C-alpha positions in Angstrom: 15.8 -5.3 -10.0 17.6 -3.6 -12.9 16.3 -0.2 -14.0 13.5 -0.3 -11.3 13.1 3.4 -11.5 11.6 3.1 -15.0 8.5 1.6 -13.4 7.9 4.5 -11.1 5.6 7.4 -11.8 7.3 10.4 -13.4 7.3 12.5 -10.1 8.8 9.6 -8.1 12.4 8.4 -7.6 14.1 5.7 -5.6 15.8 8.3 -3.5 12.4 9.8 -2.6 11.0 6.4 -1.7 14.0 5.7 0.5 13.3 9.0 2.4 9.7 8.0 3.0 10.7 4.5 4.0 13.1 5.8 6.6 10.4 7.9 8.4 8.8 4.8 10.0 10.0 1.5 11.3 9.0 -1.8 9.6 6.5 -2.4 12.4 4.9 1.0 12.0 4.7 0.5 8.2 3.1 -3.0 8.8 0.5 -1.5 11.1 -0.3 1.3 8.6 -0.6 -1.3 5.8 -2.8 -3.6 8.0 -5.1 -0.6 8.7 -5.3 0.3 5.0 -6.1 -3.3 4.1 -8.8 -3.5 6.7 -10.4 -0.3 5.4 -10.2 -1.6 1.8 -11.8 -4.9 2.7 -14.5 -3.2 4.7 -15.3 -0.9 1.7 -15.4 -3.9 -0.7 -17.7 -5.8 1.7 -20.1 -2.8 1.9 -20.1 -2.2 -1.8 -20.5 -5.9 -2.8 -23.8 -6.5 -4.7 -23.8 -10.2 -3.7 -23.7 -11.8 -0.3 -20.5 -13.8 0.5 -20.4 -17.4 -0.4 -20.6 -20.0 2.4 
């Protein structure tokens, strides 16, 4: 993507993101993201004012 850095927050850079990305393997990142997704969905489920549709 051209000029991707313009979409980052002011204190972020592509170089910093690359450093973070190199700290874990793809599998480790996938596990971390799956855990975050599960926590988010659990929180949404708890906070939902209506029961789920069947």
